[in-house]
C-alpha positions, -999 to 999 in steps of 0.1 A, spaced: 847 -307 -331 834 -327 -358 799 -341 -356 812 -375 -365 833 -380 -335 805 -369 -314 774 -386 -323 764 -416 -333 732 -441 -337 716 -445 -306 687 -469 -314 686 -505 -323 672 -519 -355 647 -548 -351 663 -580 -356 643 -601 -385 604 -591 -387 581 -591 -414 578 -564 -436 544 -568 -449 529 -536 -430 549 -519 -458 529 -527 -482 500 -505 -466 490 -475 -481 465 -464 -455 450 -467 -422 418 -481 -425 400 -477 -389 405 -454 -361 429 -466 -330 419 -464 -297 434 -432 -284 442 -419 -250 444 -382 -241 479 -374 -219 472 -342 -219 463 -341 -182 498 -357 -174 529 -349 -200 513 -318 -216 505 -306 -179 536 -315 -168 554 -298 -194 535 -263 -190 557 -232 -175 528 -230 -148 508 -261 -143 467 -262 -149 449 -255 -113 420 -282 -103 396 -259 -118 415 -258 -153 415 -291 -150 380 -307 -143 372 -277 -180 398 -297 -197 390 -329 -192 350 -320 -196 365 -310 -232 383 -346 -238 350 -356 -230 332 -339 -254 354 -342 -281 352 -386 -276 384 -395 -258 372 -429 -238 407 -435 -219 422 -402 -204 456 -403 -184 447 -381 -155 479 -380 -137 508 -394 -113 485 -394 -81 516 -404 -60 537 -377 -75 518 -344 -54 486 -333 -37 473 -317 -66 475 -345 -88 458 -366 -60 431 -345 -52 423 -340 -93 421 -380 -92 400 -379 -59 376 -348 -73 369 -366 -105 359 -397 -82 340 -378 -57 317 -355 -75 308 -386 -103 326 -366 -136 337 -398 -152 312 -407 -178 305 -450 -175 321 -447 -213 355 -429 -201 377 -452 -183 407 -426 -166 445 -438 -167 470 -431 -136 504 -434 -139 528 -452 -116 565 -464 -111 574 -499 -98 577 -489 -60 557 -502 -35 547 -471 -13 536 -451 -49 515 -480 -57 495 -483 -25 494 -447 -33 480 -447 -65 449 -478 -54 443 -456 -27 435 -424 -51 414 -449 -68 391 -460 -45 354 -457 -52 367 -457 -88 343 -477 -114 370 -484 -145 407 -475 -151 440 -483 -162 470 -484 -136 502 -475 -159 530 -493 -150 564 -478 -157 606 -481 -155 631 -473 -179 649 -501 -201 673 -481 -223 711 -483 -225 718 -450 -217 695 -452 -182 703 -486 -173 740 -476 -171 741 -437 -164 711 -432 -146 701 -465 -123 739 -485 -128 719 -514 -128 716 -548 -152 694 -559 -176 687 -585 -149 679 -558 -121 654 -536 -146 636 -565 -156 635 -572 -116 619 -536 -112 589 -544 -138 583 -577 -124 581 -563 -85 559 -536 -97 539 -558 -121 531 -581 -89 527 -554 -70 500 -540 -91 483 -576 -90 485 -577 -54 465 -544 -45 440 -548 -77 431 -577 -52 424 -548 -25 399 -527 -40 367 -531 -59 363 -516 -93 378 -526 -127 413 -521 -128 432 -528 -162 468 -530 -166 491 -511 -189 533 -515 -188 553 -491 -205 592 -502 -207 602 -466 -207 629 -449 -236 622 -484 -255 638 -467 -285 669 -469 -264 665 -499 -259 677 -531 -276 645 -547 -288 655 -582 -277 657 -568 -241 628 -548 -249 609 -577 -256 620 -599 -228 608 -579 -200 578 -564 -217 572 -606 -215 584 -612 -185 555 -586 -173 530 -607 -189 540 -635 -175 526 -618 -142 499 -604 -153 484 -631 -176 462 -615 -191 426 -628 -210 402 -618 -229 384 -605 -204 411 -586 -190 436 -573 -219 467 -558 -209 483 -528 -224 516 -528 -235 528 -494 -246 560 -485 -266 575 -452 -262 592 -429 -285 603 -415 -252 636 -396 -273 630 -402 -307 661 -415 -327 658 -430 -356 640 -423 -390 599 -436 -386 602 -471 -403 632 -480 -377 606 -475 -351 578 -495 -372 604 -521 -378 606 -520 -338 567 -520 -333 561 -550 -358 591 -574 -341 573 -566 -310 538 -573 -323 550 -603 -338 568 -622 -309 550 -611 -274 532 -634 -257 494 -637 -253 493 -615 -281 456 -619 -284 455 -605 -251 475 -575 -257 468 -545 -267 498 -523 -284 500 -491 -277 519 -464 -296 534 -434 -272 559 -407 -293 572 -377 -286 582 -354 -317 627 -350 -310 629 -351 -348 598 -337 -356 586 -373 -367 559 -381 -341 529 -386 -366 554 -407 -391 562 -430 -363 531 -430 -351 513 -436 -385 538 -463 -395 534 -477 -364 499 -486 -364 506 -501 -396 530 -524 -384 503 -540 -358 499 -511 -332 465 -505 -325 463 -474 -296 480 -438 -294 488 -418 -265 491 -382 -275 479 -349 -270 459 -322 -286 484 -300 -304 509 -320 -296 522 -304 -266 543 -318 -241 582 -323 -227 608 -307 -254 587 -308 -286 560 -322 -274 539 -355 -275 526 -367 -315 495 -344 -318 467 -364 -315 447 -338 -337 466 -343 -368 465 -378 -367 429 -378 -362 425 -354 -390 451 -373 -410 422 -405 -413 395 -380 -418 408 -366 -449 414 -399 -462 377 -410 -456 384 -427 -424 362 -418 -393 386 -408 -364 363 -414 -338 369 -381 -322 348 -349 -328 370 -316 -341 344 -296 -361 350 -266 -338 385 -261 -338 384 -225 -331 366 -230 -301 388 -257 -291 423 -238 -296 406 -205 -273 402 -230 -248 435 -249 -253 457 -215 -252 434 -201 -223 442 -230 -199 481 -239 -210 487 -204 -220 504 -226 -247 502 -207 -283 491 -229 -317 517 -222 -346 502 -204 -377 513 -235 -397 504 -262 -374 486 -290 -396 447 -282 -396 449 -262 -364 471 -231 -375 451 -198 -383 469 -198 -415 469 -238 -429 442 -230 -451 451 -196 -460 462 -187 -495 487 -158 -502 501 -169 -537 482 -152 -568 484 -188 -588 466 -207 -555 440 -184 -549 430 -186 -585 432 -222 -582 410 -226 -547 385 -201 -565 382 -223 -595 384 -255 -575 355 -237 -552 335 -228 -580 334 -263 -595 326 -283 -568 291 -257 -565 284 -263 -602 290 -306 -596 267 -300 -565 295 -312 -538 303 -348 -537 341 -361 -528 362 -332 -516 390 -322 -540 397 -285 -540 432 -279 -553 457 -270 -524 431 -275 -497 436 -314 -488 405 -312 -462 371 -288 -464 376 -255 -436 341 -262 -430 345 -291 -416 366 -279 -387 344 -252 -380 365 -224 -397 353 -201 -424 366 -200 -461 362 -159 -465 388 -152 -434 405 -184 -438 411 -192 -473 417 -162 -494 441 -136 -479 449 -113 -497 483 -94 -493 512 -78 -523 513 -114 -535 475 -121 -539 459 -121 -575 429 -111 -589 409 -145 -589 415 -141 -547 403 -107 -547 377 -115 -574 368 -146 -551 364 -124 -520 339 -100 -538 319 -123 -554 314 -148 -518 314 -123 -493 297 -92 -513 283 -103 -542 299 -90 -570 310 -113 -599 331 -90 -620 344 -93 -659 369 -108 -659 391 -77 -671 380 -60 -643 393 -83 -621 426 -77 -629 423 -41 -627 408 -43 -591 435 -72 -583 463 -39 -593 445 -20 -570 442 -40 -543 476 -55 -544 494 -17 -548 480 -9 -517 487 -31 -495 524 -36 -508 525 0 -498 506 -7 -467 529 -41 -461 498 -53 -446 473 -77 -448 438 -64 -466 410 -79 -444 376 -81 -469 359 -56 -453 389 -36 -465 386 -50 -498 345 -37 -501 358 0 -485 386 2 -512 364 -15 -541 335 8 -532 356 38 -530 371 36 -563 344 20 -584 311 21 -573 282 50 -578 307 76 -586 294 111 -592 320 141 -591 331 155 -611 309 142 -635 271 136 -625 236 129 -645 209 140 -617 174 127 -643 169 109 -673 141 107 -696 138 87 -726 113 86 -754 113 56 -784 116 66 -820 134 50 -846 158 43 -817 159 54 -782 164 96 -774 177 102 -740 173 140 -729 196 143 -692 200 168 -665 241 172 -661 267 185 -634 295 194 -648 324 218 -639 301 231 -613 275 242 -645 238 221 -646 226 217 -681 206 197 -702 217 176 -726 193 153 -756 209 126 -773 199 93 -796 213 62 -795 206 23 -801 196 20 -766 192 35 -731 228 36 -721 242 42 -757 216 72 -759 225 85 -723 264 78 -734 259 100 -763 239 130 -749 272 131 -725 300 127 -751 277 155 -769 280 182 -744 312 175 -731 334 163 -762 348 138 -743 364 111 -765 355 76 -754 334 43 -765 313 16 -742 331 -13 -747 321 -34 -721 283 -37 -703 274 -64 -678 246 -68 -652 234 -91 -626 213 -92 -596 237 -80 -563 217 -102 -535 231 -85 -500 207 -87 -470 170 -90 -472 167 -71 -506 179 -77 -539 196 -48 -561 210 -41 -596 244 -35 -602 257 -32 -634 291 -30 -647 305 -3 -671 340 -1 -692 347 25 -715 375 29 -743 395 62 -747 408 75 -781 442 70 -769 434 29 -761 434 32 -722 402 18 -706 381 29 -673 357 6 -655 330 15 -637 300 1 -611 265 9 -604 243 -2 -579 205 8 -573 169 -13 -575 165 1 -611 190 -19 -642 185 12 -663 195 35 -631 226 9 -620 239 11 -657 237 47 -661 257 49 -626 282 21 -643 285 45 -668 288 76 -650 314 57 -626 334 51 -653 338 88 -672 345 99 -636 372 78 -628 390 86 -666 381 125 -657 397 115 -623 426 95 -643 430 127 -665 429 155 -638 456 130 -621 477 129 -652 478 170 -660 488 178 -623 
């Protein structure tokens, strides 16, 4: 069947509404956040959380900074009722946190809901009924007037039962399936509820407009929000709330545009858990704000620990590429990306910090409890010399010469390609050490003595091809003299082409590290690295390592 014959647009564009919100370029303050992990999130799990798991999750939401937490539907099951009672009776709700409970517009359910809240200092009672064309026609088979009657009846019952219980109880109303409802009708239903509740400055009402099913592009939803915001009664005493789901993959965009269009509050879940494709991901929303210099009023400074808690309690995974939270979102495998990140980090260090503006990293991984070495630069066959050099420098203290970085980079990439695996930092170091550092075979110098004449005279004890001998020669420096002594004894054809050194600060002690490149008569070159407490000894060890790499290569070619 042709899609054009089967599908059509099921949303209803808003009537004329202000488009001033389209001129805004960023959200300038954090909304009121409400976590629905313990309701929407929990009901979407294959195995819902136990009472103990819910209590642990609730405590974590409090720690993060949520001031409103929807804990469930107390009248729906004994488990949800018991959870509500446990929070209240064990005094687990901080004074600055408000729990939220869900109820349908039916008297026995509303009665059970208020019974569950007995003794609670403050709570939000969230009333809802579905208003969409599809629900009206197919599920309830009711007219518009009958749907309004359900909402009004529930609103009156909530008000009546509030009078019977002590505590500070606020109201929230949701026209469920708002996005499939004609905006004019949704407005009529919400205003009818507001007429019953009569909100004031001291008793504000939440009108929650859910994207129960995502049916349109985000700007269409935002225009619907703008229309509702401009036409709701008692608007100054109404908190306009959003509750997007992610059927079209646009929940974050829906929410951000909805906030620009006049909403002040967001209901969502950590990591976007929820029915079907999930609810809007509050972590992504909050860190989007954070990356623009806006304090989201939620603490996501330890994403790894939060992820561990979430996966353990929900038995859900966090996708590796999930914004901010995924294991690979800060990872760079591409060589050009790694090079740019490494240079950006070096530039930032040179400038002493300041505004974050590192290539390819929209946010500092360290702010989320992530590690640079293991998260930012990831090495595989697609990586480049910049990333490998960055790991050797930042993790192990080796500042390789530019030409050597390229040589080492090809070596590591080749091994990764051959093994078809990512190379971890310690594996990279082991390969580097094996191939370049303090290599003592097939040639070794066991002692070196120097005498200064017009230049430097070096006498070395050399082991080569199983023989031990002494060799002497002159040079314009100690390393040059040692090199000349080796060449005169072995007959090998090479010259020292590059030499650099620096302090290698690893652990509690500082050693010297030297890098030597030798150039052969045929144009080939070989590198070696030496490490020792003495700078002269480290330079000789680097030289010996380079010579041995040359000998190993030549012997390999002969075989």
